[in-house]
C-alpha positions as CSV (number, residue, x, y, z in Angstrom):
1,M,0.0,0.0,0.0
2,S,1.5,3.3,-1.1
3,A,1.9,6.1,1.5
4,A,-0.6,8.2,-0.5
5,A,-3.3,5.5,-0.6
6,A,-6.3,5.5,1.7
7,I,-7.6,2.1,0.4
8,S,-5.7,-0.7,-1.2
9,L,-7.1,-4.0,-2.5
10,D,-4.8,-6.8,-3.7
11,R,-6.4,-9.7,-5.6
12,V,-9.5,-9.7,-3.5
13,G,-12.2,-12.3,-4.0
14,T,-15.4,-13.2,-2.2
15,R,-17.1,-16.6,-2.6
16,F,-20.6,-17.6,-1.5
17,R,-21.7,-21.2,-1.1
18,L,-24.9,-22.0,-2.9
19,R,-27.0,-24.6,-1.2
20,A,-29.5,-26.8,-3.0
21,A,-33.1,-25.8,-2.6
22,G,-35.8,-28.0,-1.0
23,A,-36.6,-29.5,2.4
24,K,-34.6,-32.5,3.7
25,S,-34.9,-34.8,6.7
26,L,-32.7,-34.5,9.7
27,K,-31.0,-37.8,8.8
28,A,-30.2,-36.5,5.2
29,A,-28.8,-33.2,6.5
30,A,-26.6,-35.2,8.9
31,V,-25.3,-37.4,6.1
32,E,-24.6,-34.4,3.9
33,L,-22.7,-32.6,6.8
34,L,-20.6,-35.7,7.4
35,T,-19.8,-36.3,3.8
36,L,-19.5,-32.6,2.7
37,R,-21.8,-33.7,-0.1
38,H,-23.7,-30.4,0.2
39,R,-20.7,-28.5,-1.0
40,R,-20.5,-30.4,-4.2
41,R,-24.3,-30.2,-4.8
42,G,-24.8,-26.6,-3.9
43,G,-22.0,-25.1,-5.9
44,E,-20.5,-21.7,-5.4
45,L,-20.7,-18.1,-6.6
46,W,-17.8,-15.7,-6.7
47,A,-19.3,-12.2,-6.1
48,L,-15.9,-10.7,-6.6
49,R,-12.8,-12.2,-8.2
50,D,-9.2,-10.9,-8.5
51,V,-10.1,-7.3,-7.7
52,S,-7.0,-5.0,-7.2
53,F,-6.9,-1.2,-7.1
54,E,-5.9,1.7,-4.8
55,V,-7.8,4.9,-3.8
56,G,-5.7,7.9,-3.0
57,R,-6.3,10.0,0.1
58,G,-8.8,12.7,-0.7
59,E,-10.0,10.9,-3.9
60,T,-13.6,10.3,-4.8
61,L,-14.0,6.9,-6.6
62,G,-17.3,6.2,-8.3
63,I,-18.4,2.6,-8.8
64,I,-20.7,1.5,-11.6
65,G,-22.0,-1.8,-13.0
66,A,-25.2,-3.7,-13.6
67,N,-27.2,-5.2,-10.7
68,G,-25.2,-8.2,-9.4
69,A,-21.9,-6.9,-10.5
70,G,-20.4,-7.0,-7.0
71,K,-20.6,-3.3,-6.2
72,S,-22.4,-3.6,-2.8
73,T,-20.3,-6.6,-1.8
74,L,-17.2,-4.5,-2.4
75,L,-18.4,-1.7,-0.1
76,A,-19.4,-4.3,2.5
77,L,-15.8,-5.6,2.5
78,L,-14.4,-2.2,3.0
79,A,-16.9,-1.4,5.8
80,G,-15.9,-4.7,7.5
81,T,-19.3,-6.2,7.5
82,K,-18.1,-9.0,5.1
83,I,-14.7,-10.8,5.1
84,P,-13.0,-11.6,1.8
85,T,-12.4,-15.2,0.8
86,E,-9.0,-14.4,-0.6
87,G,-6.8,-11.4,-1.1
88,R,-5.9,-8.5,1.1
89,I,-7.6,-5.2,2.0
90,R,-5.9,-2.3,3.7
91,T,-7.4,1.0,4.8
92,H,-6.0,4.1,6.4
93,G,-8.3,6.2,8.6
94,T,-11.8,6.0,10.1
95,I,-14.6,4.7,7.9
96,S,-18.3,5.7,7.9
97,S,-20.7,4.0,5.6
98,L,-24.3,4.2,4.4
99,L,-24.8,0.9,2.6
100,E,-28.6,0.4,2.8
101,L,-31.8,2.2,3.5
102,G,-32.0,1.2,7.2
103,A,-28.4,2.3,7.8
104,G,-28.4,-0.1,10.9
105,F,-31.3,1.7,12.6
106,H,-33.4,-0.2,15.2
107,P,-37.1,0.1,14.1
108,E,-38.5,0.4,17.6
109,L,-36.2,3.2,18.6
110,T,-36.8,6.9,17.8
111,G,-34.8,8.8,15.3
112,R,-33.0,10.6,18.3
113,E,-32.1,7.3,19.9
114,N,-30.9,5.8,16.6
115,V,-28.6,8.8,16.1
116,Y,-26.9,8.3,19.4
117,L,-26.8,4.5,18.8
118,S,-25.2,5.0,15.4
119,G,-22.6,7.3,17.0
120,A,-21.7,4.7,19.6
121,I,-21.3,2.1,16.9
122,L,-18.9,4.5,15.1
123,G,-16.9,5.0,18.2
124,L,-18.2,8.5,19.3
125,S,-19.1,9.3,22.8
126,R,-22.6,10.7,23.7
127,V,-21.0,14.1,24.4
128,Q,-19.5,14.1,20.9
129,M,-22.8,13.1,19.3
130,A,-24.7,15.8,21.3
131,R,-22.5,18.4,19.7
132,R,-23.3,17.1,16.2
133,F,-27.0,16.3,16.9
134,D,-28.6,19.6,15.8
135,A,-26.6,19.6,12.5
136,I,-27.7,16.0,11.8
137,V,-31.4,16.8,12.3
138,A,-31.2,20.0,10.3
139,F,-29.4,18.2,7.4
140,A,-32.0,15.4,7.4
141,G,-34.9,17.9,7.7
142,L,-36.6,15.7,10.3
143,A,-37.1,18.0,13.3
144,D,-40.8,17.2,13.4
145,F,-40.2,13.5,13.4
146,I,-36.9,12.9,15.3
147,D,-38.7,11.6,18.4
148,Q,-40.9,9.2,16.5
149,P,-40.0,5.5,16.1
150,V,-38.1,5.0,12.8
151,K,-40.4,2.1,11.9
152,H,-42.9,4.8,10.9
153,Y,-40.4,6.6,8.6
154,S,-40.6,6.4,4.9
155,S,-37.6,5.0,2.9
156,G,-36.6,8.6,2.0
157,M,-36.7,9.6,5.7
158,Y,-34.5,6.6,6.6
159,V,-31.9,7.6,4.0
160,R,-31.9,11.3,4.9
161,L,-31.2,10.5,8.6
162,G,-28.7,7.8,7.7
163,F,-26.8,10.1,5.4
164,A,-26.8,12.9,7.8
165,V,-25.3,10.7,10.6
166,A,-22.7,9.3,8.2
167,V,-21.4,12.6,7.1
168,E,-21.6,14.5,10.4
169,V,-19.3,12.0,12.2
170,D,-16.5,13.4,10.0
171,P,-14.8,10.2,8.9
172,D,-11.6,9.9,6.8
173,I,-13.3,7.5,4.4
174,L,-17.0,7.6,3.5
175,L,-18.8,4.7,1.7
176,I,-22.1,5.5,0.0
177,D,-24.4,3.0,-1.7
178,E,-27.2,4.4,-3.9
179,V,-28.1,7.4,-1.7
180,L,-28.0,9.8,-4.6
181,A,-31.0,8.0,-6.2
182,V,-33.3,8.3,-3.2
183,G,-35.0,11.3,-1.7
184,D,-36.5,14.5,-3.1
185,V,-34.6,17.0,-5.2
186,A,-33.8,19.3,-2.3
187,F,-32.2,16.4,-0.4
188,Q,-30.2,15.3,-3.4
189,R,-28.9,18.8,-3.8
190,R,-27.9,18.9,-0.1
191,C,-26.1,15.5,-0.6
192,L,-24.2,16.9,-3.6
193,R,-23.2,20.0,-1.7
194,R,-22.0,17.9,1.3
195,I,-20.0,15.7,-1.1
196,D,-18.3,18.8,-2.5
197,D,-17.5,19.9,1.1
198,F,-16.0,16.4,1.7
199,R,-13.9,16.7,-1.4
200,A,-12.7,20.1,-0.5
201,A,-11.7,18.9,3.0
202,G,-9.6,16.1,1.5
203,K,-11.8,13.2,2.5
204,T,-11.8,9.9,0.6
205,M,-15.2,8.7,-0.8
206,L,-16.4,5.6,-2.6
207,I,-19.9,6.1,-4.2
208,I,-22.2,3.6,-5.9
209,S,-24.9,5.0,-8.1
210,H,-26.9,4.1,-11.2
211,D,-27.2,7.8,-11.9
212,L,-24.3,7.9,-14.4
213,R,-24.4,11.6,-15.0
214,T,-24.3,12.5,-11.3
215,I,-21.6,10.0,-10.4
216,Q,-19.5,11.1,-13.4
217,S,-19.7,14.7,-12.2
218,V,-18.6,14.0,-8.6
219,S,-15.9,11.4,-9.2
220,D,-12.2,11.8,-9.8
221,R,-12.1,8.3,-11.2
222,I,-14.7,5.6,-11.9
223,L,-14.4,1.8,-11.3
224,F,-16.5,-0.4,-13.7
225,L,-17.4,-3.9,-12.3
226,E,-18.9,-6.7,-14.3
227,Q,-19.7,-10.1,-12.9
228,G,-17.4,-9.5,-10.0
229,R,-14.3,-8.5,-12.0
230,V,-12.8,-5.1,-12.8
231,Q,-13.5,-4.1,-16.4
232,G,-12.0,-0.6,-16.2
233,I,-10.9,2.1,-13.8
234,G,-9.9,5.6,-14.7
235,D,-11.2,8.8,-16.4
236,P,-15.0,9.1,-15.6
237,T,-16.0,10.0,-19.1
238,A,-14.1,7.2,-20.7
239,V,-15.2,4.5,-18.2
240,V,-18.9,5.6,-18.3
241,G,-18.7,5.5,-22.1
242,N,-17.3,2.0,-22.1
243,Y,-20.0,0.9,-19.6
244,E,-22.9,2.4,-21.7
245,S,-21.5,0.9,-24.9
246,R,-21.4,-2.6,-23.3
247,A,-24.9,-2.1,-21.8
248,R,-26.2,-1.3,-25.3
249,E,-24.6,-4.3,-26.8
250,Q,-26.0,-6.6,-24.2
251,A,-29.5,-5.1,-24.5
252,A,-29.4,-5.6,-28.2
253,S,-28.0,-9.2,-28.1
254,G,-31.1,-10.6,-26.4
255,L,-33.4,-9.4,-29.3
256,Q,-31.1,-9.9,-32.2
257,R,-32.1,-12.2,-35.0
258,E,-30.5,-12.7,-38.4
259,W,-32.2,-14.6,-41.3
260,G,-32.8,-14.6,-45.0
261,T,-32.2,-16.5,-48.3
262,G,-28.8,-14.8,-48.9
263,E,-29.0,-13.6,-52.5
264,V,-28.1,-10.2,-51.1
265,R,-26.4,-9.7,-47.7
266,I,-26.0,-6.6,-45.6
267,T,-22.3,-6.8,-44.7
268,D,-22.0,-3.7,-42.5
269,V,-23.9,-0.7,-41.1
270,R,-22.0,2.3,-39.8
271,F,-23.7,5.3,-38.2
272,E,-22.3,8.8,-38.7
273,G,-23.6,11.6,-36.6
274,G,-24.2,15.2,-37.8
275,E,-22.5,16.8,-40.7
276,E,-19.0,16.2,-39.5
277,G,-19.2,12.4,-39.9
278,G,-17.3,9.9,-37.9
279,G,-18.6,6.8,-36.2
280,A,-21.6,7.4,-33.9
281,T,-23.0,5.3,-31.1
282,A,-24.9,8.2,-29.5
283,I,-26.5,11.5,-30.7
284,R,-28.5,14.3,-29.3
285,P,-32.3,14.6,-29.9
286,G,-33.0,16.3,-33.2
287,A,-29.5,15.7,-34.6
288,A,-28.9,14.4,-38.1
289,L,-27.9,10.8,-38.5
290,T,-26.5,8.9,-41.5
291,A,-26.3,5.1,-41.8
292,R,-23.9,3.7,-44.3
293,V,-25.4,0.3,-45.4
294,A,-22.8,-1.9,-47.2
295,Y,-24.1,-5.0,-49.1
296,A,-22.8,-7.9,-51.2
297,C,-24.6,-9.9,-53.9
298,R,-24.1,-13.5,-54.9
299,A,-25.6,-12.7,-58.3
300,P,-27.2,-9.6,-59.9
301,V,-30.5,-8.5,-58.4
302,T,-33.0,-6.1,-59.9
303,E,-34.8,-3.5,-57.8
304,P,-34.1,-4.9,-54.3
305,V,-35.9,-3.1,-51.4
306,F,-33.7,-1.9,-48.6
307,G,-35.5,-1.1,-45.3
308,F,-34.9,-0.1,-41.7
309,A,-36.8,0.1,-38.5
310,V,-36.2,1.7,-35.1
311,A,-37.3,0.0,-31.9
312,D,-37.1,0.9,-28.2
313,R,-34.9,-1.1,-25.9
314,D,-37.8,-3.7,-25.4
315,G,-38.1,-4.3,-29.2
316,R,-41.2,-2.3,-29.8
317,V,-41.1,-0.6,-33.2
318,V,-41.1,3.2,-33.2
319,H,-40.7,3.8,-36.9
320,G,-39.9,2.0,-40.1
321,S,-39.6,2.6,-43.8
322,N,-37.8,1.4,-46.9
323,T,-36.6,2.5,-50.4
324,Q,-39.9,1.4,-52.0
325,I,-42.0,3.7,-49.6
326,A,-39.5,6.5,-50.2
327,H,-39.8,6.0,-54.0
328,F,-36.1,5.5,-54.3
329,A,-35.1,3.2,-57.2
330,T,-32.3,0.9,-56.4
331,G,-32.0,-0.4,-59.9
332,R,-29.9,-3.4,-60.7
333,I,-27.2,-4.2,-58.1
334,E,-24.3,-6.7,-58.2
335,G,-21.1,-7.4,-56.4
336,R,-20.4,-5.1,-53.5
337,G,-21.9,-1.7,-52.9
338,E,-23.3,0.8,-50.4
339,L,-26.4,2.9,-49.8
340,L,-26.8,5.9,-47.5
341,L,-29.8,6.3,-45.3
342,R,-30.1,9.9,-44.1
343,L,-32.2,11.0,-41.2
344,P,-32.1,14.9,-41.2
345,A,-33.5,15.1,-37.6
346,V,-33.9,12.2,-35.2
347,R,-36.9,13.3,-33.2
348,L,-36.5,10.6,-30.5
349,A,-36.7,11.1,-26.8
350,P,-33.5,10.4,-24.8
351,G,-33.0,6.7,-24.4
352,D,-31.6,3.5,-25.9
353,Y,-32.8,2.3,-29.3
354,L,-32.2,-0.7,-31.6
355,F,-32.0,-0.3,-35.4
356,S,-32.9,-3.2,-37.8
357,F,-31.9,-3.3,-41.5
358,S,-33.2,-5.5,-44.2
359,V,-33.2,-6.2,-47.9
360,H,-36.0,-8.1,-49.8
361,S,-37.4,-8.6,-53.3
362,A,-39.6,-5.9,-54.9
363,D,-42.7,-8.2,-54.6
364,H,-42.0,-8.9,-50.9
365,Q,-41.9,-12.6,-51.6
366,L,-38.2,-13.1,-50.8
367,N,-36.4,-11.8,-47.7
368,Y,-32.8,-11.8,-48.8
369,H,-31.3,-10.7,-45.5
370,R,-32.7,-9.3,-42.2
371,L,-30.7,-8.1,-39.2
372,D,-33.3,-7.5,-36.5
373,H,-32.4,-5.2,-33.5
374,A,-28.7,-5.6,-34.4
375,F,-27.5,-2.0,-34.2
376,P,-27.8,-0.1,-30.9
377,L,-27.9,3.7,-30.7
378,T,-28.4,6.0,-27.7
379,V,-30.1,9.4,-27.9
380,E,-28.6,11.5,-25.1
381,G,-30.3,14.4,-23.4
382,D,-31.6,15.8,-20.2
383,R,-35.2,16.4,-21.4
384,R,-37.7,14.0,-19.9
385,I,-40.9,13.2,-21.8
386,E,-43.5,10.4,-22.1
387,G,-43.0,7.9,-24.9
388,C,-40.3,7.7,-27.5
389,V,-41.1,10.5,-30.0
390,D,-39.9,14.0,-29.2
391,L,-42.5,16.2,-30.9
392,E,-42.2,19.9,-30.9
393,S,-45.0,21.4,-28.9
394,R,-46.1,24.8,-27.5
395,W,-48.7,25.9,-24.9
396,E,-50.6,29.2,-25.3
397,A,-53.4,31.0,-23.6
398,P,-56.2,32.1,-25.9
399,A,-56.2,35.8,-26.8
């Protein structure tokens, strides 16, 4: 562990035993225990495997990945609530964590009592917590409910109080799991301001969030986990881009289908965004998009029909058209060639989409080649609307 590191992991792995489901008799359980047969039957799951990285003192590390990637297990290891199966973890400084909605609160105790209990668990005296108590309550915005049992709190109230305790105990290292996605807008702004204060004070933070834009803005570096292994760590923009690209590919793969008779084949489709060209995997709403559709023929074909369709991430078609509908004559094609599909303005709402491309005979009797849901594209933007189509609209009061 380098002198400048607050956290160091060296080839860390965490394994869980999977037990076979179903009831068994006491005799069968005893036989399994004696023979260790349950280990062979149940199998095992590695939640993390061969994870190595360091976090510098004063650094904010964001952690991203799909559900089940091992993110929460990683923070639990750092918090000391789980023990690694293999590897070594070293930390420097006091650690405070907010890893779940309950934040360790006892449901029968009041908010006030849980604040003092949390302080005791973190090693602070009652006098120390008393000095911090008013600031905790003010940050959480729970002055009217602090003497009520927390079992009556909403999930948002749980998180607000848990986050307030975690940050006010002034740790050297703060671990946060998905707090930025819970609570109202005002609370989220207070969280972000407090995170900025922590960064300015030189504290170390590890933050898990599915809100990619927020975690990208607050992190110095981002760690990308997939199936328990590190897939990347470094510049936030680059790592988030890699994660989004892989997510699009995985979403498309479950819906992809390729079929056709093969007289003509679509050999490649390349998206180019805007007038400047260049490969595009993401565009802004309303931007221009060009698709370069390359093809190859086994023999000359007269007036083939090239088509495309756009679907949402669940495979529901949003729009489709073809050269026949557009009154574009393809003529006689042979060998290898290319067509350009130009969309002057993609009026789609922000989100992930799947493009399909096809080529068939003019009488629609032969499908030469179809690539269904094979080409993912993301429309990026902050605007939130219902549905997939971003129609221009305006509200007015009658004169």
